[in-house]
PyMOL commands that place a pseudoatom at each C-alpha (Angstrom):
pseudoatom trace, name=CA, resn=MET, resi=1, chain=A, elem=C, hetatm=0, pos=[-5.313, 43.255, -79.761]
pseudoatom trace, name=CA, resn=GLN, resi=2, chain=A, elem=C, hetatm=0, pos=[-7.006, 46.422, -78.630]
pseudoatom trace, name=CA, resn=ILE, resi=3, chain=A, elem=C, hetatm=0, pos=[-6.873, 47.088, -74.927]
pseudoatom trace, name=CA, resn=ASN, resi=4, chain=A, elem=C, hetatm=0, pos=[-9.076, 49.679, -73.166]
pseudoatom trace, name=CA, resn=VAL, resi=5, chain=A, elem=C, hetatm=0, pos=[-8.484, 50.532, -69.504]
pseudoatom trace, name=CA, resn=ILE, resi=6, chain=A, elem=C, hetatm=0, pos=[-11.269, 52.500, -67.782]
pseudoatom trace, name=CA, resn=GLY, resi=7, chain=A, elem=C, hetatm=0, pos=[-10.948, 53.886, -64.259]
pseudoatom trace, name=CA, resn=ASP, resi=8, chain=A, elem=C, hetatm=0, pos=[-7.759, 53.381, -62.254]
pseudoatom trace, name=CA, resn=GLN, resi=9, chain=A, elem=C, hetatm=0, pos=[-4.304, 53.176, -63.773]
pseudoatom trace, name=CA, resn=LEU, resi=10, chain=A, elem=C, hetatm=0, pos=[-2.925, 49.652, -64.258]
pseudoatom trace, name=CA, resn=SER, resi=11, chain=A, elem=C, hetatm=0, pos=[0.652, 48.537, -64.719]
pseudoatom trace, name=CA, resn=GLN, resi=12, chain=A, elem=C, hetatm=0, pos=[1.623, 46.812, -67.910]
pseudoatom trace, name=CA, resn=GLU, resi=13, chain=A, elem=C, hetatm=0, pos=[2.404, 43.675, -65.855]
pseudoatom trace, name=CA, resn=GLU, resi=14, chain=A, elem=C, hetatm=0, pos=[-1.194, 43.627, -64.542]
pseudoatom trace, name=CA, resn=ILE, resi=15, chain=A, elem=C, hetatm=0, pos=[-2.645, 44.129, -68.019]
pseudoatom trace, name=CA, resn=ASN, resi=16, chain=A, elem=C, hetatm=0, pos=[-0.475, 41.278, -69.336]
pseudoatom trace, name=CA, resn=ALA, resi=17, chain=A, elem=C, hetatm=0, pos=[-1.786, 39.078, -66.491]
pseudoatom trace, name=CA, resn=TYR, resi=18, chain=A, elem=C, hetatm=0, pos=[-5.396, 39.811, -67.570]
pseudoatom trace, name=CA, resn=ILE, resi=19, chain=A, elem=C, hetatm=0, pos=[-4.507, 38.993, -71.177]
pseudoatom trace, name=CA, resn=ASP, resi=20, chain=A, elem=C, hetatm=0, pos=[-2.951, 35.642, -70.079]
pseudoatom trace, name=CA, resn=TYR, resi=21, chain=A, elem=C, hetatm=0, pos=[-6.009, 34.921, -67.938]
pseudoatom trace, name=CA, resn=GLY, resi=22, chain=A, elem=C, hetatm=0, pos=[-8.356, 35.431, -70.936]
pseudoatom trace, name=CA, resn=ARG, resi=23, chain=A, elem=C, hetatm=0, pos=[-6.210, 33.288, -73.226]
pseudoatom trace, name=CA, resn=LYS, resi=24, chain=A, elem=C, hetatm=0, pos=[-6.216, 30.428, -70.700]
pseudoatom trace, name=CA, resn=LYS, resi=25, chain=A, elem=C, hetatm=0, pos=[-9.952, 30.713, -69.979]
pseudoatom trace, name=CA, resn=TYR, resi=26, chain=A, elem=C, hetatm=0, pos=[-11.010, 30.981, -73.632]
pseudoatom trace, name=CA, resn=ARG, resi=27, chain=A, elem=C, hetatm=0, pos=[-8.627, 28.485, -75.264]
pseudoatom trace, name=CA, resn=GLY, resi=28, chain=A, elem=C, hetatm=0, pos=[-9.208, 28.066, -78.974]
pseudoatom trace, name=CA, resn=ARG, resi=29, chain=A, elem=C, hetatm=0, pos=[-10.764, 31.518, -79.411]
pseudoatom trace, name=CA, resn=LYS, resi=30, chain=A, elem=C, hetatm=0, pos=[-8.862, 34.539, -80.610]
pseudoatom trace, name=CA, resn=ILE, resi=31, chain=A, elem=C, hetatm=0, pos=[-9.303, 37.676, -78.441]
pseudoatom trace, name=CA, resn=SER, resi=32, chain=A, elem=C, hetatm=0, pos=[-9.609, 40.811, -80.622]
pseudoatom trace, name=CA, resn=ALA, resi=33, chain=A, elem=C, hetatm=0, pos=[-10.205, 43.372, -77.809]
pseudoatom trace, name=CA, resn=MET, resi=34, chain=A, elem=C, hetatm=0, pos=[-10.251, 43.576, -74.040]
pseudoatom trace, name=CA, resn=THR, resi=35, chain=A, elem=C, hetatm=0, pos=[-11.848, 46.208, -71.796]
pseudoatom trace, name=CA, resn=VAL, resi=36, chain=A, elem=C, hetatm=0, pos=[-10.729, 46.497, -68.175]
pseudoatom trace, name=CA, resn=ARG, resi=37, chain=A, elem=C, hetatm=0, pos=[-12.826, 48.528, -65.798]
pseudoatom trace, name=CA, resn=ALA, resi=38, chain=A, elem=C, hetatm=0, pos=[-10.913, 49.144, -62.620]
pseudoatom trace, name=CA, resn=ASP, resi=39, chain=A, elem=C, hetatm=0, pos=[-12.409, 50.679, -59.509]
pseudoatom trace, name=CA, resn=GLY, resi=40, chain=A, elem=C, hetatm=0, pos=[-10.152, 50.252, -56.460]
pseudoatom trace, name=CA, resn=GLU, resi=41, chain=A, elem=C, hetatm=0, pos=[-10.066, 46.577, -55.607]
pseudoatom trace, name=CA, resn=PHE, resi=42, chain=A, elem=C, hetatm=0, pos=[-12.759, 45.661, -58.137]
pseudoatom trace, name=CA, resn=VAL, resi=43, chain=A, elem=C, hetatm=0, pos=[-11.882, 44.783, -61.751]
pseudoatom trace, name=CA, resn=ASP, resi=44, chain=A, elem=C, hetatm=0, pos=[-14.341, 43.925, -64.481]
pseudoatom trace, name=CA, resn=LEU, resi=45, chain=A, elem=C, hetatm=0, pos=[-12.968, 42.198, -67.623]
pseudoatom trace, name=CA, resn=LYS, resi=46, chain=A, elem=C, hetatm=0, pos=[-14.777, 42.099, -70.963]
pseudoatom trace, name=CA, resn=TYR, resi=47, chain=A, elem=C, hetatm=0, pos=[-13.269, 40.212, -73.901]
pseudoatom trace, name=CA, resn=GLU, resi=48, chain=A, elem=C, hetatm=0, pos=[-14.274, 40.464, -77.535]
pseudoatom trace, name=CA, resn=PHE, resi=49, chain=A, elem=C, hetatm=0, pos=[-13.475, 37.686, -79.979]
pseudoatom trace, name=CA, resn=THR, resi=50, chain=A, elem=C, hetatm=0, pos=[-12.889, 37.427, -83.662]
pseudoatom trace, name=CA, resn=ASP, resi=51, chain=A, elem=C, hetatm=0, pos=[-15.701, 35.799, -85.650]
pseudoatom trace, name=CA, resn=ILE, resi=52, chain=A, elem=C, hetatm=0, pos=[-15.454, 32.095, -86.280]
pseudoatom trace, name=CA, resn=PRO, resi=53, chain=A, elem=C, hetatm=0, pos=[-16.360, 31.148, -89.852]
pseudoatom trace, name=CA, resn=PHE, resi=54, chain=A, elem=C, hetatm=0, pos=[-18.926, 28.403, -90.157]
pseudoatom trace, name=CA, resn=GLU, resi=55, chain=A, elem=C, hetatm=0, pos=[-20.609, 26.447, -92.877]
pseudoatom trace, name=CA, resn=ARG, resi=56, chain=A, elem=C, hetatm=0, pos=[-24.380, 26.381, -93.059]
pseudoatom trace, name=CA, resn=VAL, resi=57, chain=A, elem=C, hetatm=0, pos=[-25.803, 22.919, -92.403]
pseudoatom trace, name=CA, resn=ARG, resi=58, chain=A, elem=C, hetatm=0, pos=[-29.195, 21.946, -93.782]
pseudoatom trace, name=CA, resn=ARG, resi=59, chain=A, elem=C, hetatm=0, pos=[-31.339, 18.811, -93.580]
pseudoatom trace, name=CA, resn=ILE, resi=60, chain=A, elem=C, hetatm=0, pos=[-31.859, 17.591, -97.137]
pseudoatom trace, name=CA, resn=THR, resi=61, chain=A, elem=C, hetatm=0, pos=[-33.544, 14.278, -97.892]
pseudoatom trace, name=CA, resn=GLY, resi=62, chain=A, elem=C, hetatm=0, pos=[-32.921, 13.121, -94.319]
pseudoatom trace, name=CA, resn=TYR, resi=63, chain=A, elem=C, hetatm=0, pos=[-29.237, 14.003, -94.231]
pseudoatom trace, name=CA, resn=LEU, resi=64, chain=A, elem=C, hetatm=0, pos=[-27.426, 16.901, -92.573]
pseudoatom trace, name=CA, resn=VAL, resi=65, chain=A, elem=C, hetatm=0, pos=[-25.266, 18.465, -95.286]
pseudoatom trace, name=CA, resn=GLY, resi=66, chain=A, elem=C, hetatm=0, pos=[-23.484, 21.727, -96.007]
pseudoatom trace, name=CA, resn=THR, resi=67, chain=A, elem=C, hetatm=0, pos=[-23.384, 21.305, -99.791]
pseudoatom trace, name=CA, resn=LEU, resi=68, chain=A, elem=C, hetatm=0, pos=[-24.623, 18.857, -102.362]
pseudoatom trace, name=CA, resn=ASP, resi=69, chain=A, elem=C, hetatm=0, pos=[-21.242, 18.206, -103.947]
pseudoatom trace, name=CA, resn=ARG, resi=70, chain=A, elem=C, hetatm=0, pos=[-20.820, 14.806, -102.219]
pseudoatom trace, name=CA, resn=PHE, resi=71, chain=A, elem=C, hetatm=0, pos=[-24.257, 13.539, -103.238]
pseudoatom trace, name=CA, resn=ASN, resi=72, chain=A, elem=C, hetatm=0, pos=[-24.511, 10.842, -105.865]
pseudoatom trace, name=CA, resn=ASN, resi=73, chain=A, elem=C, hetatm=0, pos=[-26.762, 11.290, -108.937]
pseudoatom trace, name=CA, resn=GLY, resi=74, chain=A, elem=C, hetatm=0, pos=[-29.747, 9.563, -107.173]
pseudoatom trace, name=CA, resn=LYS, resi=75, chain=A, elem=C, hetatm=0, pos=[-29.569, 11.849, -104.146]
pseudoatom trace, name=CA, resn=ARG, resi=76, chain=A, elem=C, hetatm=0, pos=[-29.199, 14.907, -106.388]
pseudoatom trace, name=CA, resn=ALA, resi=77, chain=A, elem=C, hetatm=0, pos=[-32.336, 13.897, -108.342]
pseudoatom trace, name=CA, resn=GLU, resi=78, chain=A, elem=C, hetatm=0, pos=[-34.191, 13.354, -105.016]
pseudoatom trace, name=CA, resn=GLU, resi=79, chain=A, elem=C, hetatm=0, pos=[-33.234, 16.829, -103.857]
pseudoatom trace, name=CA, resn=LYS, resi=80, chain=A, elem=C, hetatm=0, pos=[-34.262, 18.337, -107.176]
pseudoatom trace, name=CA, resn=ASP, resi=81, chain=A, elem=C, hetatm=0, pos=[-37.688, 16.690, -107.123]
pseudoatom trace, name=CA, resn=ARG, resi=82, chain=A, elem=C, hetatm=0, pos=[-38.527, 17.457, -103.490]
pseudoatom trace, name=CA, resn=VAL, resi=83, chain=A, elem=C, hetatm=0, pos=[-41.414, 19.779, -102.631]
pseudoatom trace, name=CA, resn=LYS, resi=84, chain=A, elem=C, hetatm=0, pos=[-40.240, 23.033, -101.029]
pseudoatom trace, name=CA, resn=HIS, resi=85, chain=A, elem=C, hetatm=0, pos=[-42.683, 24.608, -98.574]
pseudoatom trace, name=CA, resn=SER, resi=86, chain=A, elem=C, hetatm=0, pos=[-42.885, 28.293, -97.763]
pseudoatom trace, name=CA, resn=VAL, resi=87, chain=A, elem=C, hetatm=0, pos=[-43.840, 29.716, -94.413]
for i in range(1, 87): cmd.bond("trace and resi %d" % i, "trace and resi %d" % (i + 1))
show_as sticks, trace
zoom trace
C-alpha cells in the first residue's frame, strides 16, 4: 500500500490507526493507496482502491445474462434470429 502524508509530520502509530480505520470502514475492498493531509488538528483522508473485476451483463431475449454458454439450442437460435437496432 502506498501512503502519502502531506503537511504535518505523523507518527507511524497514527498512520497505522488511519489504515485500520479505512480497512474497517471499507470492508471487502482492497486499499491500494492512502493520502493523509494533516493541518494542525484537521486531518483529511483519501483512500484509493484496487479495481474490482466484473462481468458485463446484457438483456438478451428477456433474460439478464453475461454469456450465452448456458443457453439451450432454442435460446441460442432465438438470440441469433433477433433484430439488432443501432442508435
